[in-house]
Structure formats: C-alpha cells, structure tokens
N, C-alpha and C positions, 0 to 999 in steps of 0.2 A: 307804021306803023310794026315791025315786026312778026312775022310766023307767032312766035310764042309771045306770048303778051305777059303771060303770067314767070320768066325770067325777068324782068322788067322791073324798075320803078321810077316810076317822074321823080323829080327834085329842080325845081326851079330854069324851067324851062328844055331839058335834057334830061338823056334813059340815061338809069345807074344799070349796067346786066347789077345784079343781085349777090350771086356768086362773085362779085368784087366787092361786096364791104361784106361777106363771112369773112375771108380769106384779111381783108382791113383790120375787123373787129378780133381776130385771131390774134394774127399777129400784133395786134397792140398789147393784147391780153400776155401775151410769152414779153414785152419787153418791160413792162410796169411791176416788173413783181420783182422781187430780192438773187433770182438766178437760183434756185433751188429747185433742184432736179431737172438740170441745163448744163451739159457737159465744160469743158473750152471753150468752144467754138455758141455757143449761146444756143444749138442744137439739144433737143427733147436726147436723156439718154435712154438707152436700153430700152424703149417702150415695148407694152407686152410681154416681157420675158417674166415667166413665174419668180417673182423675190426668194419660196426655199430652193429652186436649182440653180439661182444665184451665187446664192453662199454654197453649193457645195461646189459648183465650179471656181469658185474659188478660195474654199479647201482647198482642192485638188489642183488647180494649176499657182496656190498662189502661197499660203501658209505651209503647206505639206513641206511641196523640193524646195521651197526657196526659205521662208525667214525661218523654221524649227532647225535653223542652220544653228542658230541663235538662241533661240527662246521654244526650248525643249526643260521639262525639269527643274531641278532647286539652286541650278544655276541662273536659270531665265533672265535675263535682261526688266529690270522693274517687273519682276514678277511672273511678266507676261508671256504665260504658254499657250502657244499657239497650234498645239499636234490636234487631232482633230476631237480627243477628249474635255481637252478645255477650252480653244479658241474663242466661241462666241461666247460663251456665263464668262467670261474673262474681260469683255471687249465691249459688251453694248451695255450700255445705262451703268455702264464700272467709271471711276472718275479716271484722268490719268495723271498718274505716278508725277510726274515732272510735271503738269500744270493742272494741275488738283482745281482747276477754273472750271474745267473743258473734261467731256466725256470722250473716252476712244472710239465711243461709238457712239450717236445721241440720231436717236432714228429718226427717217424724217427729214436732219438739218445735217448735209454733208459737208457743206463749210466750218461748222462749227463740228465738226466730229473731229479728235486729235489725230488719229489711224488717217486719217485721209491727207491731215497738212501731212505727215510725218513725207507722205509714199509722195505727196507734190512737190516735198522741196521746201515746200511756204510756214514750217514750224517756226516757232519759236526758239526752240532748244533743241539745240543738239544736229545730227544731221540727217542726209537725205534717207531714208531709208529703201531697198538693204543694204547698210551701211558697207561701206567697202566696196560697194559689187555698185551694177550697170543700177540705174535707174526701171522702175518696172515699164514695159512697158504700155505702152499707151491707150491701147485696146484694153490691161489688165486695171487700169487707172479708172478708167469709165469704164469698168466695172464695179468696180469699189461706189463708185459714186452714185449708179443706179439702184442698187441694191441701198445704200442707205437712204436713199431718197424715195424708197421704195417703202419706208420702216424698217429696213434690218430684220428681213422672217430671219427663221433657225431654220436649217434643210426639216426638209417630209419628216413627220412624227412618224414612231412607228406602231402598231396596232396592235401594244403590249395591253393585255389586260391586266397587267399589276407594275409599280411602279416599280424601277430599276436605280441603280447606283451607278454615274456614270466613270463619276473622275472622284478625285479627291487631291486634296491639298493640303498639308503632302500627300504624296503616292505614298501604296501600299510599302511597307519596307526602305524608305525614301530617310533620309536623317536630315531634320531640317533646323536651320539654325540656329547658335545659340540665343536663349532668350526666345523664343517662340512664338508666339501668343496670339492664334490666327486660327482658324483651323475651317477649311473652306469646302466643302460637299458639294457636286452636282450631281439634276438628279435628273432621268430621262424626260421629266413632262412638272409638271409645274406641283409646286409642292403647299400642303392647306399649313400655312400656317400658324394652326391658332395647334397643334397637335406639334408642331416645329419647338413651338417652347412648351410642351408638357412632356415632358421628361424623356422623349422617346433619343433623346442624345445621351452617354454616358461615358467619360472618361476617365481611365486609371491607370496607376504607374507603375514602376516596375514592380513591387511591392504590392502591387492586387489594390492602394488604396485610392477610392473616388477624386480626384482632385474635381473642385468647384469651376464651376462654370458660369463665369458671369454675365454672359445672353448671347444668344440664338433667338436667331431673326433671318425671317426673310427678305432680304435687302427690293425696297421698291423698284423695282421694273426688273426683276431678274426670279422671277418666278421660279424657278428650276434649282435656285441655287442658296445651301442654309447656311449662313455664318459663324460660328462660332467664335466666341472670346475668352481668353481663361488670362488668368495673371502669368508674367513668364514664366515659361515653365525652364524647371534646372534641366542640366544633363541628365540622361537617362531613356528609356523604354519605355514608352508608351502604346496604350489599345483604346482608341475608339471605338464606341458599339452604337449603332442606330439602329431603335428597335422596328422589329417588324413583326412582333408575338409579344402577346402579356398582356398586361389589362390597357394597356394603353398604344396606337402600331402605330406606326405614319405610316400615312399615306398621300396620296392627292388629291388637287380638290375637286376630283369626280370619282372621289372614292373607293380610286384602286388600293389595296395596300400594300404596302414595300415586298418585294421577292429580294429580304434581303441573303437568301447563303446560293439569290439567282440560281436557282433548279427550275426555276419557272412555275413554281407556285407562288401564292400568295405567301406569304411569312417568311419565320427565317429572320435574323438577325444579320445585319451586315457586321464586321470586324474589320477594322481596319488597325493592322500594330506598322507603326512607325518612330526612331530616333531622334532622339536632341542630343548637337553635337555638346560639346566640353566647348570652354571661349567668354571671352566678350563680345556682349552683345552688342551690336551698330546700330 
C-alpha cells in the first residue's frame, strides 16, 4: 500500500489514482457538449477574463480601427454602425438583416451568432469580414468567441446618477433615407419601459406639427434601447424630443431621471434634429 492511501481508490483488484479519475471526468465533460465556449481547437476560450474588459478590447482593437472604415454613419452596411456609441446596442440580441433567423450576437451562443460567422468566414450569405481585407488574426476571433460565450456583457457601466442618451439613429443633424420609418435612441442605462411608452417621446415636423408615433418600445434583450416606429416620413426636417421633465419624465429601471440637456443634473429634455431626404424609399 502506498504511503498516502487517501490518494488512491480501489477497483477490481487494482489501485487507481484519484486524480486520474478527476481528469478523466473533466475531459469527458468537455467532449460531451455542443462545443460552445471552446475555441477552434476545442480548448476553453479566454478563461477568467472579465467580459466587460473583453468588449472594450473588441471595440478598441477591432471595431474602431477596422470595422468603422465602412460600418459607420448613415451609410453603414445593413445599418450596422460599429462605432463605440452604437456597436453594442446594434449587435447584442439584434436580428441580422441578412439572415433574420440569427442574432448578430446571441449571448452565450457563439456558434449561433451571425457576427462570428462573418468574421470566421462560415456565414451562408456574403463575404468574410472585414470585406476585402485580410481576415482578423485568430487571437482576435478567439476574443470575440470568448466574449459571446461568456454572455456578451457590455463594457463596464459608468457611475452616473442620471440617465443619459448615448446615441441616436438618425444621429443629430444627419440626413435619413427617404421614407424613414424607424428611429432608435440608445441610452447609457436600462430604460423603464413603462415610462418609454407613456408620452416621453415626441416627434415634430418642420412646421412644428406633431407626428403620430405608431409604436414606442424597449426591445426584448436590449434594455438600453428605445425603438420608435412611425409611418414613412416625407422629405423635410424633424425634431425628436425625449422628456426629462414635466408630468412624466423618462427614467431608468433604478429611477434615475434623464439628464436630457447634458448638464450633469437630472431633468431637461433631449432634443435631436434631423432631415429626411427626398427620393424614392427602398
């Protein structure tokens, strides 16, 4: 009998080191799954890396220097803007325009995330991204896979005591396509959906007439986004107001009221003007 018999288990006339059993069980567990959370070599992806740091690294090393050469502003392909103000909101839990059955980023499911398929070159539609350039280095692809497998968390939240507007589509002073029928406002925190649907958004045309809103909603899985649907807008100028004061003010899910005028204090309306171009809508 070995000196330390606690490290051994008996079995049918021979002794088996307990650590061997543990390793064998671990390997069995790794090979029995769907492959989610593993890189192309079957190894765990980026273990122990904080997912908030992962997304910031993705933005800093992939989206901003590479992807925004095309994916920015009103001309962004498929409407996917990958600048820092818009990328997360337009990727995570957002259906792909090319393959609507797939999310661009499906949290926890890298193999079912269209963005990953596009940068790996396995997507059924279109070319590999970045289009017309060398593929991303494998360590960058592994980083994206790790981030998605870990739940596709956003970058670290700020410590603001107010709700702020991070971005809007169209952006301020932007010219939208003919017949535009959807406006998107992206916030720096999760919006109270009951307040979003209670008159806190107002659209007026160039004659200062109120434009009816068909729907105002916080999409499922995208708590910091408000989508506004209207009938196709005719050519002209418009102003969108988001109420941060008055009888009903927009707030986040923690009750922090909108700082619409960006003075660091809760209150004030957010105002955003844009134009719709003339022409035939597509």
